[in-house]
Biotite code that builds the C-alpha atoms (Angstrom):
import biotite.structure as struc

atoms = struc.array([
    struc.Atom([0.000, 0.000, 0.000], chain_id="A", res_id=1, res_name="PHE", atom_name="CA", element="C"),
    struc.Atom([1.598, 3.223, -1.140], chain_id="A", res_id=2, res_name="GLN", atom_name="CA", element="C"),
    struc.Atom([-0.820, 5.874, 0.084], chain_id="A", res_id=3, res_name="GLY", atom_name="CA", element="C"),
    struc.Atom([-2.991, 8.340, -1.826], chain_id="A", res_id=4, res_name="GLY", atom_name="CA", element="C"),
    struc.Atom([-2.724, 10.433, -4.946], chain_id="A", res_id=5, res_name="ALA", atom_name="CA", element="C"),
    struc.Atom([-1.606, 14.049, -5.001], chain_id="A", res_id=6, res_name="ASP", atom_name="CA", element="C"),
    struc.Atom([-5.059, 15.292, -3.967], chain_id="A", res_id=7, res_name="SER", atom_name="CA", element="C"),
    struc.Atom([-5.230, 12.902, -0.997], chain_id="A", res_id=8, res_name="ASN", atom_name="CA", element="C"),
    struc.Atom([-2.827, 12.930, 1.944], chain_id="A", res_id=9, res_name="PRO", atom_name="CA", element="C"),
    struc.Atom([-0.527, 9.949, 2.245], chain_id="A", res_id=10, res_name="LEU", atom_name="CA", element="C"),
    struc.Atom([-1.311, 7.469, 5.011], chain_id="A", res_id=11, res_name="ALA", atom_name="CA", element="C"),
    struc.Atom([0.848, 7.467, 8.132], chain_id="A", res_id=12, res_name="VAL", atom_name="CA", element="C"),
    struc.Atom([3.354, 4.609, 8.308], chain_id="A", res_id=13, res_name="CYS", atom_name="CA", element="C"),
    struc.Atom([2.950, 2.433, 11.417], chain_id="A", res_id=14, res_name="ALA", atom_name="CA", element="C"),
    struc.Atom([6.730, 2.118, 11.835], chain_id="A", res_id=15, res_name="ILE", atom_name="CA", element="C"),
    struc.Atom([8.312, 5.506, 11.045], chain_id="A", res_id=16, res_name="CYS", atom_name="CA", element="C"),
    struc.Atom([5.093, 7.530, 11.565], chain_id="A", res_id=17, res_name="LEU", atom_name="CA", element="C"),
    struc.Atom([5.927, 9.436, 8.386], chain_id="A", res_id=18, res_name="GLY", atom_name="CA", element="C"),
    struc.Atom([3.715, 10.511, 5.498], chain_id="A", res_id=19, res_name="ARG", atom_name="CA", element="C"),
    struc.Atom([6.465, 10.508, 2.871], chain_id="A", res_id=20, res_name="HIS", atom_name="CA", element="C"),
    struc.Atom([6.245, 8.257, -0.193], chain_id="A", res_id=21, res_name="ARG", atom_name="CA", element="C"),
    struc.Atom([7.497, 4.792, 0.655], chain_id="A", res_id=22, res_name="HIS", atom_name="CA", element="C"),
    struc.Atom([6.121, 1.275, 0.951], chain_id="A", res_id=23, res_name="ASN", atom_name="CA", element="C"),
    struc.Atom([4.463, 1.385, 4.364], chain_id="A", res_id=24, res_name="ILE", atom_name="CA", element="C"),
    struc.Atom([3.776, -2.360, 4.271], chain_id="A", res_id=25, res_name="THR", atom_name="CA", element="C"),
    struc.Atom([7.529, -3.053, 4.246], chain_id="A", res_id=26, res_name="LYS", atom_name="CA", element="C"),
    struc.Atom([8.972, -0.148, 6.262], chain_id="A", res_id=27, res_name="CYS", atom_name="CA", element="C"),
    struc.Atom([11.587, -1.359, 8.751], chain_id="A", res_id=28, res_name="ALA", atom_name="CA", element="C"),
    struc.Atom([13.054, 1.972, 9.886], chain_id="A", res_id=29, res_name="GLU", atom_name="CA", element="C"),
    struc.Atom([14.606, 2.174, 13.352], chain_id="A", res_id=30, res_name="CYS", atom_name="CA", element="C"),
    struc.Atom([13.788, 5.883, 13.658], chain_id="A", res_id=31, res_name="LYS", atom_name="CA", element="C"),
    struc.Atom([10.623, 7.896, 13.158], chain_id="A", res_id=32, res_name="THR", atom_name="CA", element="C"),
    struc.Atom([10.213, 10.656, 10.574], chain_id="A", res_id=33, res_name="TRP", atom_name="CA", element="C"),
    struc.Atom([11.506, 13.218, 13.132], chain_id="A", res_id=34, res_name="ASP", atom_name="CA", element="C"),
    struc.Atom([14.558, 11.195, 14.239], chain_id="A", res_id=35, res_name="GLY", atom_name="CA", element="C"),
    struc.Atom([13.127, 9.589, 17.396], chain_id="A", res_id=36, res_name="GLN", atom_name="CA", element="C"),
    struc.Atom([13.519, 5.873, 18.172], chain_id="A", res_id=37, res_name="LYS", atom_name="CA", element="C"),
    struc.Atom([10.667, 3.957, 16.512], chain_id="A", res_id=38, res_name="ALA", atom_name="CA", element="C"),
    struc.Atom([8.174, 2.581, 19.055], chain_id="A", res_id=39, res_name="HIS", atom_name="CA", element="C"),
    struc.Atom([7.231, -0.513, 17.015], chain_id="A", res_id=40, res_name="MET", atom_name="CA", element="C"),
    struc.Atom([9.215, -2.812, 14.761], chain_id="A", res_id=41, res_name="HIS", atom_name="CA", element="C"),
    struc.Atom([8.646, -5.701, 12.368], chain_id="A", res_id=42, res_name="ARG", atom_name="CA", element="C"),
    struc.Atom([9.258, -9.271, 13.462], chain_id="A", res_id=43, res_name="ASN", atom_name="CA", element="C"),
    struc.Atom([10.765, -12.029, 11.309], chain_id="A", res_id=44, res_name="GLY", atom_name="CA", element="C"),
    struc.Atom([7.427, -12.560, 9.566], chain_id="A", res_id=45, res_name="GLN", atom_name="CA", element="C"),
    struc.Atom([7.138, -8.845, 8.722], chain_id="A", res_id=46, res_name="GLY", atom_name="CA", element="C"),
    struc.Atom([4.348, -8.212, 11.230], chain_id="A", res_id=47, res_name="ARG", atom_name="CA", element="C"),
    struc.Atom([4.233, -5.042, 13.311], chain_id="A", res_id=48, res_name="ILE", atom_name="CA", element="C"),
    struc.Atom([4.949, -5.847, 16.950], chain_id="A", res_id=49, res_name="VAL", atom_name="CA", element="C"),
    struc.Atom([4.991, -3.743, 20.099], chain_id="A", res_id=50, res_name="ASN", atom_name="CA", element="C"),
    struc.Atom([7.877, -3.656, 22.616], chain_id="A", res_id=51, res_name="PRO", atom_name="CA", element="C"),
    struc.Atom([6.351, -6.704, 24.366], chain_id="A", res_id=52, res_name="ASP", atom_name="CA", element="C"),
    struc.Atom([6.470, -8.696, 21.104], chain_id="A", res_id=53, res_name="GLY", atom_name="CA", element="C"),
    struc.Atom([2.686, -8.731, 20.638], chain_id="A", res_id=54, res_name="LEU", atom_name="CA", element="C"),
    struc.Atom([1.385, -8.403, 17.069], chain_id="A", res_id=55, res_name="THR", atom_name="CA", element="C"),
    struc.Atom([-0.551, -5.236, 16.276], chain_id="A", res_id=56, res_name="LEU", atom_name="CA", element="C"),
    struc.Atom([-3.500, -5.187, 13.915], chain_id="A", res_id=57, res_name="CYS", atom_name="CA", element="C"),
    struc.Atom([-2.299, -3.558, 10.683], chain_id="A", res_id=58, res_name="PHE", atom_name="CA", element="C"),
    struc.Atom([-5.889, -2.741, 9.672], chain_id="A", res_id=59, res_name="GLU", atom_name="CA", element="C"),
    struc.Atom([-6.511, -0.904, 12.981], chain_id="A", res_id=60, res_name="TRP", atom_name="CA", element="C"),
    struc.Atom([-3.642, 1.410, 12.093], chain_id="A", res_id=61, res_name="ASN", atom_name="CA", element="C"),
    struc.Atom([-4.842, 2.094, 8.526], chain_id="A", res_id=62, res_name="ARG", atom_name="CA", element="C"),
    struc.Atom([-7.049, 5.087, 7.624], chain_id="A", res_id=63, res_name="PRO", atom_name="CA", element="C"),
    struc.Atom([-10.372, 3.201, 7.869], chain_id="A", res_id=64, res_name="HIS", atom_name="CA", element="C"),
    struc.Atom([-9.542, 1.007, 10.871], chain_id="A", res_id=65, res_name="GLY", atom_name="CA", element="C"),
    struc.Atom([-10.284, -2.673, 11.427], chain_id="A", res_id=66, res_name="CYS", atom_name="CA", element="C"),
    struc.Atom([-13.786, -3.870, 10.517], chain_id="A", res_id=67, res_name="PRO", atom_name="CA", element="C"),
    struc.Atom([-13.413, -7.215, 12.321], chain_id="A", res_id=68, res_name="SER", atom_name="CA", element="C"),
    struc.Atom([-15.315, -7.873, 15.521], chain_id="A", res_id=69, res_name="ALA", atom_name="CA", element="C"),
    struc.Atom([-13.090, -10.878, 16.239], chain_id="A", res_id=70, res_name="SER", atom_name="CA", element="C"),
    struc.Atom([-9.601, -9.700, 15.276], chain_id="A", res_id=71, res_name="CYS", atom_name="CA", element="C"),
    struc.Atom([-6.716, -11.835, 16.583], chain_id="A", res_id=72, res_name="ASP", atom_name="CA", element="C"),
    struc.Atom([-4.271, -8.919, 16.780], chain_id="A", res_id=73, res_name="HIS", atom_name="CA", element="C"),
    struc.Atom([-3.984, -6.013, 19.200], chain_id="A", res_id=74, res_name="ILE", atom_name="CA", element="C"),
    struc.Atom([-5.913, -2.825, 18.474], chain_id="A", res_id=75, res_name="HIS", atom_name="CA", element="C"),
    struc.Atom([-3.225, -0.424, 19.652], chain_id="A", res_id=76, res_name="GLU", atom_name="CA", element="C"),
    struc.Atom([-1.778, 2.725, 18.094], chain_id="A", res_id=77, res_name="CYS", atom_name="CA", element="C"),
    struc.Atom([1.587, 1.953, 16.493], chain_id="A", res_id=78, res_name="ALA", atom_name="CA", element="C"),
    struc.Atom([2.843, 5.397, 17.464], chain_id="A", res_id=79, res_name="GLY", atom_name="CA", element="C"),
    struc.Atom([1.951, 5.661, 21.152], chain_id="A", res_id=80, res_name="CYS", atom_name="CA", element="C"),
    struc.Atom([0.328, 2.330, 22.187], chain_id="A", res_id=81, res_name="SER", atom_name="CA", element="C"),
    struc.Atom([-3.029, 3.900, 23.095], chain_id="A", res_id=82, res_name="LYS", atom_name="CA", element="C"),
    struc.Atom([-6.121, 1.864, 22.254], chain_id="A", res_id=83, res_name="SER", atom_name="CA", element="C"),
    struc.Atom([-8.516, 4.739, 21.540], chain_id="A", res_id=84, res_name="ASP", atom_name="CA", element="C"),
    struc.Atom([-7.039, 5.502, 18.098], chain_id="A", res_id=85, res_name="HIS", atom_name="CA", element="C"),
    struc.Atom([-4.822, 4.069, 15.382], chain_id="A", res_id=86, res_name="GLY", atom_name="CA", element="C"),
    struc.Atom([-1.606, 5.589, 14.046], chain_id="A", res_id=87, res_name="VAL", atom_name="CA", element="C"),
    struc.Atom([-3.514, 7.748, 11.528], chain_id="A", res_id=88, res_name="GLN", atom_name="CA", element="C"),
    struc.Atom([-4.773, 9.865, 14.463], chain_id="A", res_id=89, res_name="ALA", atom_name="CA", element="C"),
    struc.Atom([-1.611, 9.650, 16.587], chain_id="A", res_id=90, res_name="CYS", atom_name="CA", element="C"),
    struc.Atom([-0.274, 12.973, 17.887], chain_id="A", res_id=91, res_name="PRO", atom_name="CA", element="C"),
    struc.Atom([3.290, 11.765, 17.150], chain_id="A", res_id=92, res_name="PHE", atom_name="CA", element="C"),
    struc.Atom([2.599, 11.082, 13.460], chain_id="A", res_id=93, res_name="ALA", atom_name="CA", element="C"),
    struc.Atom([3.853, 13.481, 10.801], chain_id="A", res_id=94, res_name="GLN", atom_name="CA", element="C"),
    struc.Atom([1.190, 16.075, 10.055], chain_id="A", res_id=95, res_name="LYS", atom_name="CA", element="C"),
    struc.Atom([-0.237, 16.526, 6.561], chain_id="A", res_id=96, res_name="GLU", atom_name="CA", element="C"),
])
């Protein structure tokens, strides 16, 4: 998933929290867009995991959220670990 066209803002990456053009499904940066240590990382299977090693729901952190009522992964913001929003609404994400 690359993120929108010129008229639409790019989605926030769950790893680097940036909105720049890059493949957010493969991002493995160690630092965020503003040079801070990345909060989440990818495991050996390429899944986004929190500092405790628990797998985050990728859909929860996408612009439209997770539609599943029985998701097996954690609904936690990839930027700050809060459960009331995904990374698209995270205060640490790069602004449009």
